[in-house]
Backbone bond lengths (Angstrom), bond angles and torsions (degrees), N, CA, C in turn:
res aa  C-N    CA-C-N  psi(-1)  N-CA   C-N-CA  omega(-1)  CA-C   N-CA-C  phi
1 M - - - 1.449 - - 1.526 110.66 -
2 L 1.319 115.62 -37.22 1.453 119.92 -177.39 1.527 110.90 -65.71
3 Q 1.347 118.47 -40.03 1.454 120.16 -178.27 1.518 111.63 -72.57
4 I 1.329 117.56 -31.14 1.461 119.41 176.50 1.519 109.40 -67.28
5 R 1.320 117.54 -39.79 1.462 120.83 176.06 1.522 110.11 -63.22
6 K 1.338 116.88 -36.04 1.462 120.84 178.84 1.521 110.86 -64.18
7 I 1.336 117.64 -36.18 1.457 120.86 178.75 1.524 110.23 -61.51
8 F 1.339 117.23 -43.44 1.456 119.94 -176.98 1.524 113.07 -76.32
9 T 1.320 118.69 -26.57 1.464 119.91 -178.80 1.526 112.61 -85.14
10 S 1.326 118.35 -14.82 1.471 120.07 -177.73 1.525 112.36 -103.76
11 L 1.322 117.53 23.25 1.460 120.32 -179.41 1.529 111.06 -76.41
12 T 1.320 115.43 138.33 1.459 121.66 175.57 1.528 109.21 -98.44
13 F 1.314 116.37 178.46 1.460 120.36 178.02 1.524 111.08 -61.12
14 N 1.327 116.81 -42.16 1.467 120.29 178.97 1.522 111.52 -62.74
15 S 1.317 117.03 -37.01 1.458 120.46 178.74 1.516 111.36 -66.63
16 V 1.316 116.37 -42.96 1.462 120.03 178.35 1.525 109.99 -64.94
17 F 1.336 117.30 -38.65 1.457 121.11 177.00 1.523 110.87 -61.44
18 L 1.343 117.98 -44.13 1.455 120.79 178.35 1.525 111.83 -65.78
19 L 1.326 117.11 -37.11 1.464 120.17 176.50 1.521 111.27 -61.56
20 V 1.319 116.71 -48.43 1.466 120.68 -178.91 1.527 110.21 -65.90
21 L 1.330 117.09 -42.46 1.461 121.03 178.66 1.527 110.48 -61.38
22 G 1.316 117.24 -42.75 1.459 120.85 178.76 1.516 112.51 -63.56
23 L 1.319 116.81 -39.99 1.461 119.60 177.83 1.525 111.36 -66.89
24 L 1.334 116.79 -38.23 1.465 119.92 177.29 1.528 111.77 -66.50
25 I 1.320 117.06 -39.97 1.463 120.40 178.55 1.530 110.32 -66.03
26 A 1.329 117.63 -40.76 1.466 120.74 178.22 1.526 110.79 -64.60
27 A 1.335 117.27 -38.42 1.464 120.42 176.77 1.529 110.48 -67.02
28 A 1.324 117.53 -39.10 1.462 121.00 176.92 1.528 110.43 -63.77
29 A 1.312 117.52 -35.31 1.467 120.93 177.44 1.525 110.60 -63.29
30 G 1.310 116.58 -40.67 1.458 119.55 176.77 1.517 111.65 -63.17
31 F 1.315 116.87 -40.27 1.460 121.17 178.13 1.523 111.44 -65.25
32 V 1.324 116.46 -44.88 1.467 120.62 -179.54 1.525 110.38 -63.56
33 G 1.318 116.92 -41.48 1.459 119.71 179.20 1.513 112.65 -68.07
34 Y 1.316 117.47 -38.51 1.463 120.93 -177.41 1.524 112.22 -78.65
35 K 1.308 116.64 -46.96 1.468 120.59 -172.59 1.532 112.52 -81.29
36 W 1.331 117.49 -46.50 1.456 120.85 -172.50 1.523 113.77 -104.55
37 R 1.313 118.97 -6.61 1.466 124.09 176.97 1.532 113.19 58.97
38 M 1.329 116.72 34.93 1.471 121.64 175.67 1.528 107.37 -97.59
39 Y 1.329 115.90 80.03 1.459 120.20 -169.83 1.536 114.77 -67.60
40 P 1.338 121.11 -43.21 1.470 118.73 177.65 1.535 112.22 -62.73
41 F 1.329 115.70 -40.15 1.463 119.97 178.78 1.527 110.17 -66.50
42 A 1.327 117.41 -40.85 1.459 121.17 178.55 1.522 111.05 -64.45
43 A 1.328 117.12 -39.47 1.468 120.07 178.07 1.531 110.61 -65.11
44 G 1.335 116.55 -41.99 1.458 120.17 177.52 1.516 111.94 -62.30
45 L 1.332 116.86 -43.29 1.462 119.90 177.59 1.525 111.29 -64.84
46 F 1.324 116.59 -39.84 1.474 119.85 179.08 1.523 110.59 -62.36
47 F 1.331 117.03 -45.13 1.462 119.62 178.01 1.530 111.71 -64.24
48 L 1.329 117.09 -37.78 1.472 119.72 175.28 1.522 111.02 -62.38
49 G 1.323 116.84 -40.83 1.458 120.84 178.65 1.521 112.32 -63.98
50 I 1.324 116.67 -46.38 1.469 120.32 179.39 1.533 110.05 -65.78
51 G 1.324 117.39 -39.72 1.465 120.49 176.85 1.515 111.81 -62.72
52 S 1.321 117.35 -38.08 1.470 120.40 177.38 1.523 111.35 -67.96
53 V 1.308 116.83 -37.69 1.470 119.63 176.97 1.527 109.84 -63.87
54 L 1.318 117.49 -44.85 1.466 120.24 178.96 1.523 111.55 -66.16
55 C 1.321 116.85 -35.21 1.470 120.53 175.81 1.523 110.20 -64.94
56 G 1.329 116.81 -40.31 1.459 120.26 178.39 1.520 112.42 -67.44
57 L 1.327 117.31 -36.45 1.469 119.87 179.69 1.524 112.65 -64.91
58 T 1.322 116.24 -30.40 1.462 119.73 -177.02 1.525 112.68 -103.13
59 N 1.337 117.38 20.23 1.470 122.54 179.65 1.523 111.53 55.58
60 G 1.297 116.47 50.44 1.460 120.81 179.04 1.512 112.87 75.99
61 F 1.313 117.24 34.69 1.463 124.91 -179.29 1.533 112.13 61.81
62 T 1.335 117.93 32.85 1.460 120.37 178.42 1.528 113.09 -108.93
63 D 1.323 118.58 -1.64 1.457 121.54 179.86 1.527 109.25 -69.78
64 Q 1.334 117.97 123.38 1.457 122.10 -175.48 1.524 113.73 -99.26
65 S 1.318 117.97 9.29 1.460 119.77 176.00 1.526 108.96 -71.98
66 P 1.334 118.17 163.00 1.473 119.38 179.32 1.534 112.76 -58.61
67 N 1.325 117.25 -40.94 1.462 119.17 177.27 1.518 111.08 -67.36
68 G 1.313 117.54 -36.86 1.462 121.12 178.12 1.514 112.14 -63.44
69 R 1.336 116.94 -37.70 1.462 120.12 177.93 1.522 111.53 -67.09
70 R 1.330 116.95 -41.12 1.468 120.41 178.17 1.526 110.76 -64.71
71 I 1.324 115.85 -43.71 1.464 119.67 178.65 1.519 110.14 -64.20
72 R 1.329 117.60 -38.23 1.459 120.74 179.31 1.524 111.03 -63.60
73 Q 1.330 118.29 -45.40 1.456 120.77 179.85 1.528 111.13 -61.22
74 F 1.312 117.08 -44.78 1.454 121.52 179.41 1.528 110.52 -68.56
75 G 1.320 116.92 -41.37 1.458 121.40 -177.79 1.511 113.55 -65.90
76 V 1.321 117.59 -39.58 1.465 120.56 179.24 1.525 109.75 -65.25
77 M 1.336 117.54 -40.57 1.466 120.02 178.51 1.524 111.17 -64.88
78 I 1.329 117.27 -43.43 1.460 121.25 -179.71 1.536 110.07 -65.98
79 L 1.319 117.01 -42.77 1.467 120.87 179.32 1.528 111.09 -63.65
80 A 1.329 117.35 -41.91 1.464 120.74 178.53 1.527 110.92 -64.75
81 A 1.326 117.48 -41.93 1.472 120.52 178.23 1.525 110.46 -62.99
82 G 1.317 116.90 -39.95 1.459 120.39 177.95 1.514 112.48 -64.58
83 L 1.321 116.43 -41.40 1.465 119.68 178.08 1.519 111.73 -63.86
84 V 1.332 116.54 -43.11 1.460 120.20 -179.32 1.524 110.71 -63.50
85 L 1.329 117.70 -48.27 1.469 120.44 -179.79 1.528 112.16 -63.04
86 T 1.317 116.22 -43.00 1.459 119.91 -178.45 1.525 111.35 -66.03
87 F 1.322 117.44 -47.18 1.456 119.89 -179.68 1.530 111.71 -67.70
88 Y 1.326 117.79 -33.15 1.459 120.36 175.82 1.522 109.93 -62.29
89 Y 1.315 116.89 -47.37 1.449 119.67 -178.56 1.526 111.59 -65.03
90 I 1.317 116.37 -42.71 1.464 119.83 179.83 1.521 110.90 -63.25
91 S 1.328 117.51 -43.47 1.474 119.99 -178.02 1.520 111.58 -72.62
92 K 1.311 118.31 -30.58 1.468 120.77 -175.41 1.528 112.36 -84.28
93 F 1.323 117.61 -41.24 1.448 119.99 -167.60 1.520 115.14 -114.18
94 M 1.302 118.82 -6.37 1.476 117.73 -177.51 1.491 111.01 -118.30
């Protein structure tokens, strides 16, 4: 519990910006999936949003605490999956 509190108290302006950006991208993914029914693109945007939130929580994946390392490993995978899905949809359908 103490290290999770440390993650939230050591956020910089860039981290807060990435958190807000990630939440906005995830909300946009919900809109795209609901309104336009572009499910692969919405999934890619959602993964990009979650990856940005995890990147913001760890100060750009530089947090060296044990929880920061776990979040970084998970966040990089989620961010990569989001990039692949998003770029696939953009290259295939637009």
